[in-house]
PAKEVO-572762 format. One record per residue (C-alpha): x negated, y negated, z negated; residue in three letters. Coordinates in pm, 1 decimal. Layout:
BEGIN
px,py,pz,rest
X,Y,Z,ALA .
...
This chain:
BEGIN
px,py,pz,rest
-17761.2,-8912.3,-4871.6,MET .
-17616.3,-9253.8,-4935.1,GLN .
-17633.2,-9400.3,-5285.5,ASP .
-17305.6,-9561.3,-5389.8,ASN .
-17403.0,-9611.8,-5754.0,SER .
-17431.1,-9989.9,-5708.4,SER .
-17061.6,-10021.6,-5615.5,VAL .
-16851.4,-10134.5,-5912.6,LYS .
-16509.1,-9983.8,-5973.2,ASP .
-16336.2,-10318.1,-6020.4,ASP .
-16474.9,-10482.4,-5708.6,SER .
-16317.6,-10460.5,-5366.8,GLU .
-16539.5,-10287.6,-5116.6,THR .
-16476.5,-10355.8,-4751.1,PRO .
-16388.6,-10048.8,-4552.3,LEU .
-16366.6,-10055.4,-4179.1,PHE .
-16180.0,-9779.6,-4004.2,ILE .
-16301.6,-9692.9,-3658.6,THR .
-16054.5,-9627.1,-3378.8,LYS .
-16141.0,-9260.6,-3395.5,GLU .
-16075.7,-9244.9,-3773.1,ALA .
-15754.6,-9445.2,-3722.8,TYR .
-15639.4,-9183.0,-3470.8,GLY .
-15727.6,-8902.5,-3710.9,PHE .
-15531.8,-9066.6,-3993.5,LEU .
-15226.6,-9117.6,-3769.4,ARG .
-15239.1,-8753.1,-3666.5,GLU .
-15276.4,-8643.7,-4030.0,ILE .
-14970.4,-8852.6,-4117.2,GLY .
-14766.3,-8683.7,-3845.8,LYS .
-14878.4,-8333.7,-3942.0,TRP .
-14811.2,-8388.2,-4310.8,THR .
-14462.8,-8513.2,-4225.6,LYS .
-14409.6,-8191.4,-4026.4,PHE .
-14532.9,-7978.7,-4316.8,PHE .
-14309.7,-8163.5,-4564.0,VAL .
-14004.7,-8083.1,-4351.4,VAL .
-14115.9,-7722.7,-4300.2,LEU .
-14195.3,-7676.1,-4670.1,TRP .
-13864.8,-7832.2,-4778.8,GLY .
-13656.9,-7618.8,-4542.9,VAL .
-13846.8,-7304.9,-4648.2,SER .
-13792.5,-7387.5,-5015.1,LEU .
-13420.4,-7437.9,-4952.3,PHE .
-13388.0,-7102.1,-4774.8,PHE .
-13584.3,-6923.2,-5047.8,MET .
-13353.0,-7064.9,-5315.7,ILE .
-13046.2,-6963.6,-5112.3,VAL .
-13198.3,-6616.3,-5061.6,PHE .
-13249.5,-6572.7,-5434.7,PHE .
-12893.8,-6690.3,-5505.2,ALA .
-12748.3,-6433.5,-5264.5,PHE .
-12984.2,-6162.5,-5386.9,THR .
-12880.9,-6230.8,-5744.9,GLY .
-12514.0,-6221.7,-5652.3,ALA .
-12561.3,-5890.5,-5473.6,MET .
-12759.9,-5756.6,-5767.9,LEU .
-12472.4,-5849.1,-5997.2,GLY .
-12224.4,-5666.5,-5771.0,VAL .
-12446.5,-5356.2,-5757.7,VAL .
-12491.8,-5358.8,-6135.0,GLN .
-12117.7,-5392.6,-6189.2,ALA .
-12041.7,-5106.6,-5948.2,SER .
-12289.5,-4882.4,-6129.5,MET .
-12140.8,-4966.4,-6467.1,GLY .
-12449.1,-5154.0,-6587.7,LEU .
-12374.8,-5453.4,-6803.0,THR .
-12723.8,-5598.8,-6851.9,SER .
-12726.7,-5937.5,-6679.1,PRO .
-13097.4,-5997.3,-6743.1,VAL .
-13219.2,-5899.5,-6395.8,ALA .
-12950.7,-6094.6,-6213.8,SER .
-13006.5,-6392.9,-6445.0,LEU .
-13375.8,-6389.4,-6355.2,TRP .
-13306.4,-6370.8,-5982.8,VAL .
-13017.6,-6618.0,-5967.3,THR .
-13124.0,-6880.5,-6219.4,VAL .
-13480.8,-6862.2,-6341.8,LEU .
-13656.8,-6778.4,-6015.1,MET .
-13505.4,-7066.3,-5810.6,PRO .
-13562.0,-7309.7,-6096.7,ILE .
-13925.8,-7203.8,-6133.0,SER .
-13971.9,-7231.0,-5755.9,MET .
-13822.9,-7579.5,-5752.2,ALA .
-14031.1,-7691.7,-6049.5,LEU .
-14354.3,-7568.7,-5893.7,THR .
-14281.9,-7674.0,-5534.3,ASN .
-14104.2,-8009.0,-5560.6,CYS .
-14383.9,-8221.8,-5713.1,PRO .
-14649.6,-8137.1,-5452.0,PRO .
-14384.4,-8165.5,-5180.7,LEU .
-14291.8,-8512.7,-5309.7,TYR .
-14657.3,-8621.4,-5325.8,TYR .
-14719.8,-8501.3,-4971.7,LEU .
-14405.2,-8679.0,-4851.3,TYR .
-14515.5,-9004.8,-5011.9,ARG .
-14866.3,-8965.9,-4865.4,PHE .
-14721.1,-8914.9,-4519.4,SER .
-14494.1,-9218.9,-4541.7,ASN .
-14759.1,-9444.0,-4696.9,ASN .
-15033.6,-9348.3,-4450.8,ILE .
-14802.1,-9418.0,-4158.5,SER .
-14695.1,-9750.6,-4308.7,LYS .
-15053.3,-9848.6,-4393.4,ALA .
-15171.5,-9786.6,-4038.2,LEU .
-14871.3,-9958.8,-3880.5,ALA .
-14908.7,-10270.4,-4098.0,GLU .
-15289.2,-10258.8,-4136.6,ASN .
-15236.0,-10270.3,-4513.8,ASN .
-15523.7,-10161.5,-4739.7,ALA .
-15299.8,-10141.4,-5049.1,ASP .
-15066.3,-9895.9,-4874.8,GLU .
-15369.4,-9694.3,-4765.3,LEU .
-15490.8,-9676.4,-5125.7,ALA .
-15140.7,-9578.0,-5237.8,SER .
-15130.8,-9304.0,-4974.0,ALA .
-15458.2,-9157.0,-5092.7,PHE .
-15341.2,-9182.2,-5454.6,ARG .
-15046.1,-8957.9,-5364.2,PHE .
-15274.5,-8720.1,-5175.1,LEU .
-15498.3,-8699.5,-5482.6,LYS .
-15192.9,-8626.6,-5698.9,SER .
-15084.7,-8356.1,-5453.0,HIS .
-15416.5,-8173.1,-5472.4,TYR .
-15450.4,-8229.6,-5846.1,LYS .
-15110.8,-8065.2,-5904.1,PHE .
-15201.3,-7773.0,-5677.2,LEU .
-15535.5,-7732.6,-5854.5,GLY .
-15375.9,-7724.4,-6200.3,ILE .
-15107.5,-7484.6,-6076.2,LEU .
-15376.9,-7257.4,-5929.6,THR .
-15564.0,-7252.7,-6260.9,ILE .
-15242.2,-7162.8,-6445.3,ILE .
-15160.1,-6881.9,-6199.8,VAL .
-15514.2,-6741.1,-6222.5,LEU .
-15490.2,-6748.2,-6602.7,PHE .
-15157.5,-6561.5,-6590.3,VAL .
-15314.9,-6303.4,-6356.7,TYR .
-15604.9,-6249.5,-6596.9,VAL .
-15365.8,-6211.1,-6891.9,VAL .
-15154.2,-5961.0,-6695.0,LEU .
-15459.8,-5758.6,-6591.1,VAL .
-15582.1,-5745.0,-6950.8,VAL .
-15232.2,-5648.9,-7067.8,PHE .
-15194.5,-5369.7,-6812.5,PHE .
-15547.9,-5234.9,-6859.7,VAL .
-15492.7,-5231.7,-7237.4,THR .
-15159.4,-5053.9,-7184.5,GLY .
-15326.4,-4798.7,-6957.6,GLY .
-15602.6,-4730.7,-7205.2,VAL .
-15351.4,-4697.8,-7488.4,MET .
-15147.1,-4452.5,-7279.0,ALA .
-15458.0,-4240.5,-7215.7,LEU .
-15557.0,-4241.7,-7581.8,ILE .
-15218.4,-4177.3,-7735.5,GLY .
């Protein structure tokens, strides 16, 4: 294992990219650009789907004489907003990584390369924090439902 403890944070360390690594980085840039487009289009269609589903839910509720707009509000407003809030930041970070890595390799610019990896770090950091939050919500829901089940058996 290589010891990098002697490298200072404020000093510039030379990094040489081999032709093979250069090719890998170019390919990564192309694939991330593809995934950004795919992810963005999928997000758009999911939001449109929820809007139409909410509209249909409102029509069904009205035809059945139900006046509670809570379910249709959740589907038409809160679900697309929550999807956009959780999907747009990592999508943006991945988009910026893709553009910066392509620009860095085309111009042989180390600052652009560092910027690209900064956005990639932000992308994974956001996904990591989001994963922790979702796992926490799952644990809370499991505890809530198990407690509810036990209370139903007791009482």
